[in-house]
C-alpha positions, -999 to +999 in steps of 0.1 A: +655-200-816+683-186-791+697-216-774+720-196-754+691-172-739+698-155-703+698-174-672+682-161-637+689-181-604+657-199-590+640-172-564+625-192-540+623-231-548+658-243-540+682-239-516+717-219-529+735-246-535+710-263-558+700-233-574+735-229-583+741-261-599+707-259-619+716-229-629+750-236-641+735-273-660+710-249-675+743-234-693+758-269-700+726-277-719+723-242-738+755-248-753+752-286-758+779-296-731+777-325-705+767-317-671+781-351-653+748-360-644+741-400-636+737-422-666+715-446-647+680-432-646+656-443-626+622-460-638+589-469-626+580-506-621+547-509-646+539-545-631+527-554-598+503-550-572+498-511-580+493-517-616+464-546-606+450-524-584+444-498-608+431-520-637+408-536-607+394-500-605+391-493-640+364-518-641+339-491-624+346-469-652+316-465-676+315-459-715+296-457-742+293-489-762+322-497-783+348-481-761+373-499-739+395-487-710+432-496-697+458-490-678+488-474-699+515-465-678+521-460-639+533-420-637+532-406-603+515-369-601+505-372-635+492-339-650+496-328-685+505-347-714+523-338-747+524-365-773+559-363-794+549-362-832+574-380-846+578-411-822+545-410-801+566-407-770+544-392-742+557-363-717+540-356-690+540-327-662+535-331-631+526-302-598+555-311-583+597-312-600+594-338-621+586-340-661+582-378-672+586-394-706+568-428-710+576-450-740+558-475-757+588-493-777+567-519-789+535-498-798+516-526-783+495-498-766+510-502-729+541-484-718+570-499-712+590-475-699+586-442-677+615-425-667+620-384-659+630-361-687+659-339-681+667-346-646+697-325-646+676-295-642+656-288-613+620-275-621+590-261-599+554-272-608+565-279-646+529-288-650+526-276-688+538-295-715+533-287-751+547-295-786+554-274-812+548-291-852+582-293-857+588-314-828+603-287-800+588-295-763+578-263-741+576-268-705+558-242-683+565-241-650+551-220-624+576-189-633+596-202-660+595-216-695+615-238-710+621-255-744+640-289-756+642-287-794+652-325-798+631-336-765+618-372-785+655-381-795+675-370-766+653-378-736+672-412-732+698-398-711+699-368-682+712-344-707+688-327-728+692-296-753+675-268-736+668-234-742+654-205-715+623-191-732+610-171-703+636-169-674+631-176-637+612-156-623+598-132-652+567-154-660+552-136-631+561-109-606+577-127-580+563-112-551+527-129-567+544-163-565+520-189-550+512-225-539+477-221-552+462-218-588+499-222-600+500-246-623+502-235-662+488-249-693+503-243-728+499-248-764+514-236-796+484-215-819+479-219-856+497-186-858+530-205-844+532-186-815+531-197-778+498-197-755+501-201-715+473-200-691+478-179-660+457-182-629+454-157-601+466-169-566+431-160-548+397-171-548+387-139-557+417-109-559+413-078-544+408-049-565+444-033-555+458-063-575+438-058-608+460-037-623+491-057-620+473-088-633+459-071-660+495-061-670+506-096-664+484-117-681+479-137-644+441-134-651+439-142-684+462-162-711+496-148-727+506-147-762+541-149-775+567-154-798+584-191-795+614-176-783+598-156-752+594-123-773+563-100-782+546-110-752+511-099-748+475-106-729+460-125-756+425-132-734+414-113-696+388-120-670+401-156-668+398-171-632+424-203-630+420-221-667+439-252-667+435-263-702+433-250-736+432-261-773+428-247-805+399-257-829+417-272-861+388-261-886+383-223-875+415-218-857+398-201-826+410-211-790+389-228-763+396-233-728+383-244-694+376-221-659+373-231-627+348-210-608+344-191-579+350-209-544+322-206-512+292-192-532+273-226-524+269-263-538+255-255-571+270-222-579+288-210-602+290-232-632+323-243-642+332-229-680+343-242-713+353-207-734+359-197-766+380-170-780+375-155-815+404-130-813+429-109-790+418-089-761+385-103-752+372-098-718+359-134-701+344-118-668+364-125-642+364-111-611+328-093-616+317-130-627+322-161-606+310-185-634+285-179-661+264-147-654+267-150-617+282-124-601+303-122-572+297-106-540+333-088-537+321-071-572+283-067-577+282-036-568+311-025-599+304-025-637+318-050-653+336-048-685+317-040-716+312-070-736+321-098-718+320-131-733+303-156-716+311-196-718+300-217-746+296-247-721+283-242-686+298-277-667+282-288-630+297-262-601+330-269-586+335-302-608+372-286-617+373-285-654+409-289-663+427-304-693+412-307-727+415-316-766+400-316-797+397-351-811+416-351-846+416-389-850+394-413-871+395-443-847+364-429-830+327-428-846+317-397-868+303-381-835+332-378-820+356-363-845+360-329-847+344-325-811+361-315-772+371-340-748+377-328-713+385-337-680+371-330-647+393-333-616+362-335-590+353-314-566+371-303-536+349-285-511+311-297-521+286-311-498+284-341-521+315-344-545+306-342-584+335-348-614+360-374-618+351-380-653+354-369-684+330-351-707+326-348-745+312-316-763+301-314-798+301-284-821+275-268-844+283-263-880+296-225-870+323-236-847+301-231-815+289-256-790+262-281-792+258-306-770+283-319-740+279-353-724+296-376-697+320-397-717+340-416-693+326-421-652+332-443-624+362-428-607+337-414-578+320-442-564+282-443-550+299-439-513+315-404-529+352-424-529+379-410-550+392-439-572+406-418-594+409-377-607+412-374-641+433-340-649+439-342-691+431-357-721+454-360-753+454-383-784+478-411-795+487-414-832+464-444-838+435-420-824+430-436-792+426-410-761+449-410-731+435-399-698+461-387-672+451-393-633+472-375-606+456-397-575+457-427-588+496-419-603+484-435-639+477-430-673+447-446-693+439-452-729+403-454-742+400-476-775+375-478-798+363-512-818+328-512-837+306-534-819 
């Protein structure tokens, strides 16, 4: 990887002095130079009234027999997660300006330190975090992608070796930047390429937007070399995916997708999809979810050979992060299956979601059954106690669940009864 790639100043997010300072800091970090940032980094308290309140709320969460859930860490605005392959240190993205580093030094399976990661760089919506097998952390922001080649070992201080994969303002056209559907997620594929999910800003885009979205991958999933070269649109017809992972057995790409709002409480369904090759089309905006046609495109012929979802989930439950379970702590039933998080509905008459699902697979690699694995963050009187965002596995095989509403990470473990 080239650690001296081009840098482009932030376009919108920051004032000119801050943008210039951030650009200068990136240049220094790419050349392994100190930025002069304060070495005394803030940490997030892990004890006290908030921690106890969260633990008390977790008593409402229901799990299958033998499983238990505990508070792993208090992490403000916790979104997508990446576990360091060498150390097990957890990196957590947000939809704000911060990535957090979460450390369990004693390996007690409870974090003892949460602090900012690479605070000398200004970020905008660094939601997507993912590791390569050789330990490079990628951060997919709203309109930039960065790489940190030794994140697990440099994270202790404010300056972290960094490289630009996609310069600021070049992931999507600047004029298409939006507060809506702008949270990216990423994975390194079995082909050693970087995959990034790309939402479109609208509920259903106007027809004149389709050419630019098809060209840039904004309504799909991008694939590129790990240095940002050879960029291509891997999947199209994806409204707003905020979670993806590769099946380690057959190398197929699976991803969640959030579907069209305003069509009624119970339609269209949410989706968990499977991409078996490049250039497949998953139906949007001709289909609003599953095989439900959108009002705006109902008189237009959809693309040929649309790939429909493997799993149709509850309408408007907001399916986000997902992961294949690669561990051995959980019973055989769960090994090789998919855990996925539902954030919970925001505009449904009766709220639904705020839970974690499990999907088993058939011998041919397609989806079998989907069931609720963890629920209880949505109370009987329809009050949210938490909103799961992402799922990830620690090296011991336990499952982490992030929650941006409570600002927390939970750990689910298993012990045979």
